[in-house]
C-alpha positions as CSV (number, residue, x, y, z in Angstrom):
1,M,12.1,-5.1,18.1
2,N,13.4,-3.3,21.1
3,K,14.0,0.5,21.6
4,Q,17.8,0.6,20.9
5,D,17.5,-1.5,17.7
6,K,18.5,0.2,14.4
7,I,15.4,0.5,11.9
8,Y,15.6,0.9,8.1
9,I,12.5,1.9,6.7
10,A,12.8,1.9,2.7
11,G,10.6,4.4,1.1
12,H,10.0,6.4,4.5
13,R,8.8,9.5,2.5
14,G,5.8,7.6,0.9
15,M,2.3,7.0,2.1
16,V,3.1,3.6,3.6
17,G,6.6,4.2,4.8
18,S,5.8,7.7,6.6
19,A,2.6,6.0,8.6
20,I,5.1,3.2,9.9
21,L,7.9,6.0,10.8
22,R,5.3,8.0,12.7
23,N,3.9,4.9,14.4
24,L,7.4,3.8,15.5
25,E,8.3,7.3,16.7
26,A,4.8,7.3,18.7
27,A,5.9,4.2,20.5
28,G,9.5,5.5,21.5
29,Y,11.8,3.8,18.6
30,T,14.4,6.8,17.9
31,K,17.3,4.8,15.9
32,F,16.2,5.0,12.5
33,V,18.0,4.9,9.3
34,L,16.5,7.0,6.5
35,R,17.6,7.7,2.9
36,T,15.5,9.6,0.2
37,S,15.5,8.2,-3.4
38,S,18.0,10.9,-4.2
39,E,20.3,9.8,-1.2
40,L,20.2,6.2,-1.9
41,D,19.0,4.6,-5.2
42,L,17.8,1.3,-4.2
43,R,18.0,0.0,-8.2
44,N,21.7,0.1,-7.6
45,Q,23.0,-3.0,-6.5
46,Q,26.3,-1.4,-5.4
47,A,24.7,1.5,-3.6
48,V,22.3,-0.8,-1.2
49,A,25.6,-3.2,-0.5
50,D,27.4,-0.2,0.5
51,F,24.5,1.0,2.7
52,F,24.0,-1.9,4.3
53,A,27.6,-2.7,4.9
54,T,27.8,0.7,6.7
55,E,24.6,0.9,8.6
56,K,23.7,-2.9,9.5
57,P,20.2,-2.0,10.5
58,D,18.7,-4.5,12.7
59,Y,15.1,-4.3,11.4
60,V,14.2,-3.3,7.8
61,F,10.6,-2.5,6.6
62,L,10.6,-2.7,2.9
63,A,7.7,-0.2,1.7
64,A,9.7,1.4,-1.3
65,A,8.3,1.0,-4.7
66,K,7.3,2.1,-8.1
67,V,3.7,2.5,-8.0
68,G,1.1,4.2,-9.8
69,G,-2.5,3.8,-11.2
70,I,-3.9,1.7,-14.2
71,I,-2.7,4.0,-16.7
72,A,0.9,4.1,-15.6
73,N,1.2,0.7,-15.1
74,N,0.0,-0.3,-18.4
75,T,2.1,2.2,-20.2
76,Y,5.5,1.8,-18.4
77,R,5.5,-1.9,-18.2
78,A,9.0,-2.6,-18.1
79,D,9.8,-0.1,-16.2
80,F,7.1,-1.8,-13.5
81,I,9.0,-4.9,-13.5
82,Y,12.2,-4.0,-13.5
83,E,12.4,-1.2,-10.6
84,N,10.6,-3.1,-8.6
85,M,12.2,-6.2,-9.2
86,M,15.8,-4.2,-8.8
87,I,14.5,-2.5,-5.2
88,Q,13.4,-5.6,-3.5
89,S,16.1,-8.1,-4.5
90,N,19.0,-5.5,-3.6
91,V,17.6,-4.9,-0.3
92,I,16.1,-8.4,0.6
93,H,19.7,-10.0,-0.7
94,Q,21.6,-7.3,1.5
95,A,19.3,-7.9,4.5
96,Y,20.5,-11.7,4.5
97,V,24.2,-10.8,3.6
98,H,24.6,-8.3,6.8
99,Q,22.4,-10.8,8.8
100,V,18.8,-8.3,9.5
101,K,17.1,-9.9,12.6
102,K,13.8,-9.5,10.7
103,L,12.4,-7.9,7.2
104,L,8.8,-6.9,6.6
105,F,8.1,-7.1,2.7
106,L,5.1,-5.0,1.4
107,G,3.1,-6.2,-1.5
108,S,0.0,-5.5,-3.3
109,S,-3.6,-6.8,-3.6
110,C,-3.3,-7.0,-7.7
111,I,-0.9,-10.2,-6.6
112,Y,-4.1,-12.3,-6.8
113,P,-5.5,-13.5,-10.1
114,K,-7.9,-11.5,-11.6
115,M,-10.9,-14.3,-11.2
116,A,-10.1,-15.3,-8.0
117,P,-12.9,-15.8,-5.5
118,Q,-14.2,-13.3,-3.0
119,P,-13.1,-12.6,-0.3
120,L,-9.3,-13.1,-1.3
121,K,-7.7,-15.9,0.7
122,E,-4.1,-16.0,1.0
123,D,-4.1,-19.2,-0.6
124,Y,-5.3,-17.9,-4.0
125,L,-2.0,-16.6,-5.2
126,L,-0.7,-18.5,-7.9
127,T,-3.9,-20.3,-8.9
128,G,-5.0,-18.2,-11.9
129,L,-4.3,-15.4,-14.4
130,L,-3.3,-12.1,-13.3
131,E,-5.2,-8.7,-14.5
132,P,-3.3,-8.1,-17.7
133,T,-3.0,-4.0,-16.9
134,N,-0.6,-4.4,-13.9
135,E,0.8,-8.0,-14.8
136,P,4.5,-6.4,-14.8
137,Y,4.0,-5.0,-11.2
138,A,2.2,-7.8,-9.8
139,I,4.9,-10.4,-10.9
140,A,7.5,-8.5,-9.3
141,K,5.5,-8.3,-5.9
142,I,4.8,-12.2,-6.2
143,A,8.8,-12.5,-6.9
144,G,9.0,-10.5,-3.6
145,I,7.0,-13.1,-1.6
146,K,8.6,-15.9,-3.0
147,M,12.2,-14.3,-2.5
148,C,11.4,-13.8,1.2
149,D,10.2,-17.5,1.5
150,A,13.3,-19.0,-0.2
151,Y,15.8,-16.8,1.5
152,R,13.5,-18.2,4.7
153,S,13.7,-22.0,3.5
154,Q,17.6,-21.8,2.6
155,Y,19.3,-19.5,5.0
156,G,16.9,-19.4,7.8
157,C,16.4,-15.7,7.3
158,N,13.1,-14.2,9.4
159,F,11.5,-12.4,6.2
160,I,8.1,-12.0,6.1
161,S,5.5,-10.7,3.7
162,V,2.3,-8.8,4.0
163,M,-0.5,-7.6,1.4
164,P,-2.7,-4.7,2.3
165,T,-5.7,-3.8,0.4
166,N,-6.6,0.0,-1.0
167,L,-5.0,2.4,1.1
168,Y,-5.4,6.2,1.9
169,G,-4.4,8.7,4.2
170,P,-1.5,11.6,4.8
171,N,0.9,11.8,1.7
172,D,-1.5,10.3,-0.7
173,N,-1.8,11.4,-4.4
174,Y,-3.9,13.5,-5.5
175,D,-3.0,13.7,-9.1
176,L,-6.0,13.4,-11.3
177,N,-4.2,11.4,-14.0
178,N,-2.8,8.6,-11.8
179,S,-4.4,8.6,-8.1
180,H,-6.4,6.3,-6.7
181,V,-10.1,6.4,-6.6
182,L,-10.4,8.0,-3.1
183,P,-7.7,10.6,-3.2
184,A,-9.4,11.5,-6.9
185,L,-13.1,11.7,-5.2
186,L,-11.8,13.9,-2.4
187,R,-9.9,16.2,-4.7
188,K,-13.1,16.4,-6.8
189,F,-15.7,17.1,-4.4
190,I,-13.4,19.9,-2.4
191,T,-12.7,21.6,-6.0
192,A,-16.7,21.3,-7.0
193,K,-17.5,22.9,-3.4
194,N,-15.0,25.7,-3.5
195,S,-15.8,26.7,-7.1
196,G,-19.8,26.0,-7.0
197,A,-20.2,23.4,-9.5
198,R,-23.4,21.8,-10.0
199,S,-22.2,18.4,-10.2
200,V,-19.3,16.1,-9.7
201,D,-18.4,13.6,-12.7
202,M,-17.3,10.1,-11.7
203,W,-16.2,7.2,-13.9
204,G,-18.3,3.9,-14.2
205,T,-21.8,2.9,-12.8
206,G,-20.4,3.3,-9.3
207,S,-21.4,-0.4,-8.4
208,P,-18.0,-2.0,-8.2
209,K,-17.0,-2.4,-4.7
210,R,-14.0,-1.9,-2.6
211,E,-12.1,-2.2,0.3
212,F,-10.3,0.8,2.0
213,L,-7.9,0.8,4.9
214,H,-6.2,4.1,6.4
215,A,-2.6,4.3,6.4
216,D,-2.2,4.4,10.0
217,D,-4.2,1.3,10.5
218,L,-1.8,-0.7,8.1
219,A,1.7,1.2,10.0
220,A,0.2,-0.6,13.2
221,A,-0.7,-4.0,11.6
222,C,2.9,-3.9,9.9
223,V,4.4,-2.9,13.4
224,Y,2.3,-5.7,15.3
225,L,3.4,-8.5,13.0
226,M,6.9,-7.2,13.0
227,N,6.9,-8.1,16.6
228,T,4.6,-11.3,16.4
229,Y,4.9,-13.1,13.2
230,D,7.2,-15.4,12.4
231,A,6.4,-17.5,9.3
232,E,6.3,-17.9,5.4
233,G,3.4,-17.1,3.4
234,L,1.8,-14.0,3.1
235,V,-1.0,-12.1,5.7
236,N,-3.8,-9.7,4.1
237,I,-4.2,-6.4,5.9
238,G,-7.3,-5.1,5.4
239,V,-10.9,-4.2,7.2
240,G,-12.6,-7.2,6.1
241,E,-15.5,-5.1,4.6
242,D,-16.0,-2.9,1.3
243,V,-18.3,-0.3,-0.4
244,S,-19.4,0.3,-3.6
245,I,-17.8,3.4,-5.5
246,L,-21.0,5.3,-5.3
247,E,-21.2,4.8,-1.6
248,L,-17.9,6.1,-1.5
249,A,-18.5,9.1,-3.2
250,Q,-21.6,9.8,-1.4
251,L,-19.8,9.7,2.0
252,V,-17.2,12.1,0.7
253,Q,-19.8,14.4,-0.7
254,K,-21.2,14.5,2.9
255,I,-17.6,15.0,4.7
256,V,-16.8,17.5,2.4
257,G,-20.3,19.4,2.5
258,Y,-21.1,19.7,-1.1
259,N,-24.4,20.1,-2.1
260,G,-24.4,19.3,-6.0
261,T,-25.1,16.1,-7.4
262,I,-23.0,13.1,-8.6
263,A,-23.0,12.0,-12.3
264,T,-22.0,8.8,-13.0
265,D,-20.7,7.7,-16.7
266,P,-21.6,4.5,-17.3
267,S,-19.6,4.9,-21.0
268,K,-16.3,4.8,-18.5
269,P,-15.0,1.1,-17.2
270,D,-16.0,0.2,-14.1
271,G,-12.6,-2.2,-13.7
272,T,-13.1,-5.4,-11.4
273,P,-16.5,-5.9,-9.8
274,R,-15.1,-6.6,-6.3
275,K,-11.8,-6.5,-4.5
276,L,-12.3,-7.4,-0.6
277,M,-9.6,-9.5,1.2
278,D,-10.2,-11.9,3.5
279,V,-8.7,-11.1,7.0
280,S,-9.5,-13.9,9.1
281,K,-5.6,-14.8,9.3
282,L,-5.1,-11.7,10.2
283,T,-7.7,-11.7,12.8
284,A,-6.6,-14.8,14.0
285,L,-3.1,-13.3,14.8
286,G,-5.0,-10.8,17.4
287,W,-5.3,-7.6,15.1
288,K,-8.4,-5.4,13.7
289,A,-8.2,-2.2,12.0
290,Q,-9.6,0.4,14.3
291,I,-10.0,3.6,12.1
292,S,-13.5,3.2,10.6
293,L,-13.6,4.6,6.8
294,E,-15.7,7.5,7.9
295,E,-13.7,8.5,10.4
296,G,-10.5,7.9,8.0
297,I,-11.9,10.2,5.7
298,Q,-12.8,12.9,8.1
299,R,-9.1,12.8,9.0
300,V,-7.8,13.6,5.5
301,Y,-10.4,15.9,4.9
302,E,-9.3,18.1,7.6
303,E,-5.4,17.9,6.4
304,I,-6.2,19.0,2.7
305,K,-9.6,20.9,2.8
306,D,-7.6,24.0,2.5
307,K,-4.6,22.6,-0.3
308,D,-4.4,24.7,-3.5
309,W,-5.0,22.4,-6.3
310,R,-3.5,24.9,-8.9
């Protein structure tokens, strides 16, 4: 990408899209095409076609998606497959029609089979059954990967796909009904500290292990791959190491400065025992994560510690 190129970031208000925008702005890029979901409905085929015909972006970061936690995924199954299929199909096809130089599609680690070996290698895609609760979302994301590869194969489009691990960072979702584990723990510990609560409740045994990547690291990897990677298939983006949920809770407790206890609840589900990405392909391509988990959580805490949760 050159500084004079026009860059469209779909989903620039979300955690991933906003991180990519921050990264590019810091690097000196200035020609951005940005639309909120109210300004451009990416599910609308004609609206997306008109947008590309008018703006003609050179590069596209496709970070827009309908996302949610396990309850939302399982409840609104039709919405998750329909809206994500429409968003990515419209954007990818118009990127081809209007000869975009390069497109980067963002997927999700839930594309891998539920019982795939750990750590998750790119080759494990489509080798087994998916986790039933988020299968519609996963199928939509798998379709996006295959769509990028198909347009590369048939039309020579330089469309690439990346699969991030669990993310956290600025513009995260802190709604306790549908947020992910790290933002939920941060909110719980901050609230407990401020209210003087004696303990913080945590679902499950705390034994499952998860990997966490700061959104700014993901953005750095996406920009790096946009500038250096030109091949079919997908690239995992992660840190290559994980922690147990209990260890994560203890780290958040330390950073927040909460002096009470952590109460696990074994009657609640643990979820998948482990979800670790194999990042050897990304490492071989010359990129590694820079932000440690403790440093990253500390950054987020400083941003939200005075937030009014009411």
